[in-house]
C-alpha positions, 0 to 999 in steps of 0.5 A, spaced: 500 500 500 506 504 499 507 506 507 511 512 508 518 511 511 520 515 516 527 516 518 529 514 525 530 519 530 537 521 532 539 520 540 539 528 540 531 528 538 530 522 543 534 526 549 529 533 547 523 528 547 524 525 554 527 532 557 520 535 555 516 529 558 520 530 564 519 537 565 511 536 563 510 531 569 512 536 574 509 542 571 502 539 570 503 536 577 505 543 580 500 547 577 493 543 576 492 540 583 496 546 587 492 551 584 486 547 586 488 547 593 490 554 593 484 556 590 480 553 596 484 556 601 481 563 598 475 561 602 474 560 609 468 555 610 468 548 608 462 548 604 465 554 599 471 550 598 467 544 596 463 548 591 470 551 589 473 544 587 467 542 584 467 548 579 474 548 578 474 540 576 468 542 571 472 548 568 478 543 568 474 538 564 471 543 559 478 545 557 480 538 556 474 537 552 477 543 548 484 540 547 481 533 545 477 536 540 480 542 537 487 541 538 487 534 536 484 536 530 489 541 528 494 536 530 491 531 525 489 535 519 494 542 520 500 542 523 503 539 530 507 545 531 501 550 530 498 545 535 503 546 540 504 553 539 497 554 541 498 550 547 504 555 549 500 561 548 495 559 552 500 557 558 503 564 557 496 567 558 495 563 564 501 565 567 500 572 566 493 572 569 495 568 575 501 573 576 497 579 575 492 577 581 498 575 586 496 581 591 489 579 591 490 572 594 489 570 601 496 566 602 497 562 608 504 562 611 507 555 612 508 552 619 515 549 618 516 542 614 511 537 615 515 531 613 520 534 619 514 533 623 513 526 621 520 524 622 520 527 629 514 524 631 516 517 629 523 518 632 521 520 639 516 514 639 521 509 637 526 512 642 521 512 648 518 505 646 519 502 652 516 507 657 511 504 661 504 505 658 501 508 665 501 515 665 495 521 665 493 526 660 497 531 664 504 528 663 503 530 655 506 535 652 501 540 649 505 545 647 500 551 648 494 553 652 489 552 646 491 545 644 491 543 652 483 546 652 482 542 645 486 535 647 485 536 654 484 528 655 490 527 652 492 523 645 487 519 642 487 511 643 488 509 636 495 508 634 497 508 641 504 506 640 505 514 637 503 517 644 509 516 647 512 521 642 509 527 646 510 524 653 514 528 658 519 524 661 525 525 666 530 529 662 526 532 657 526 538 662 533 539 661 533 539 654 528 546 654 531 551 649 535 546 646 534 543 638 535 536 641 529 537 645 524 537 639 527 530 636 525 527 643 519 530 645 513 532 640 507 536 642 500 532 642 498 536 636 503 533 632 502 526 634 495 527 632 497 530 625 501 524 624 495 519 626 490 523 621 495 522 616 495 514 617 488 514 617 487 517 610 492 513 607 487 507 605 483 513 602 489 516 598 491 509 596 485 508 593 486 514 589 492 511 586 488 505 584 483 509 581 488 513 577 491 507 574 484 504 572 482 511 569 489 511 565 488 504 562 481 506 560 483 512 556 488 508 553 483 503 551 478 508 548 483 510 543 485 503 541 478 501 540 476 508 536 481 506 531 477 500 529 471 504 529 468 507 523 469 514 525 466 518 519 461 523 520 459 524 513 463 523 507 468 529 508 469 529 516 472 523 520 473 524 528 480 523 530 481 517 535 484 521 540 478 526 540 474 520 543 476 522 550 472 528 550 465 524 551 468 522 558 470 529 559 463 531 557 460 526 561 464 528 567 462 535 567 455 534 566 455 529 572 458 534 576 453 539 574 447 534 576 450 532 582 452 538 585 446 542 583 440 537 583 441 530 585 445 532 592 440 538 594 434 533 592 437 527 596 438 532 602 430 534 602 427 527 601 432 522 604 435 527 610 436 521 614 441 518 610 446 523 607 451 522 602 457 524 605 463 525 601 466 518 603 459 515 601 460 518 594 467 516 594 464 509 595 459 509 590 464 512 585 468 506 586 462 502 584 461 505 578 468 505 576 468 497 577 462 497 572 465 501 567 472 497 567 467 491 566 464 494 560 471 496 557 473 489 558 468 487 554 468 492 549 476 490 548 475 483 548 470 484 542 476 489 539 481 483 539 476 479 535 476 484 530 483 486 529 
């Protein structure tokens, strides 16, 4: 059929390609999700923050839909260079808009490195692992009066092996004002922060597995689209990469329906069983399981065709 013969890329071209991919990964991770958390910090009420996240991801999916249609069409029918140039210009405009609002942002100052705090709690807990588990709440280091009033009964009972990190033992007073003290004695608040992190590890790890399935589905959709008749009329053919836009449209519409119609209606008619965020996450996982099963059936059929 006279297939086109392409020249083999040089080592320099491969190096430029891999360097671009390496720079794109931290760029996407450092903007897409950091902007989301920074935007939520502009609001005080958790309800307003939740609404912001919904609308942020709605805007994200709408923008992705534009990419999977217009930009991919330009790549396939006009020029890859033009498509990448449009993306560069769009990112430059976004950077200018972001920088122009710098003085209006509500910025929360960081209170030290969280990783150092985690290491301190673990180190202090290991150091005092042989301390007898017979002590009252008054023997803990609360750090401040406000923390004492909030956690006046001492650390929680979960992950009790970490509680000794905040226990005041003989010799801690002699380290007062010394940097070494911070690695031998932590506050109850720091211990509880690490416990909270450990508690959400299961939720966080489920997000990793969910991301894997989403990536697999996105790849399979393109492969499955390549075996389809993608013509709309005699002169227009939908690019295989644009089929991902249907997922974006479905997600955007679902966010609008859930946030503005389904969730308020549910609270009105079934107030005794509120769909909490954890319950909604669980329902979402069930739906994703069904979606993966359907995708697997379609892939089985595709393998029989190709």
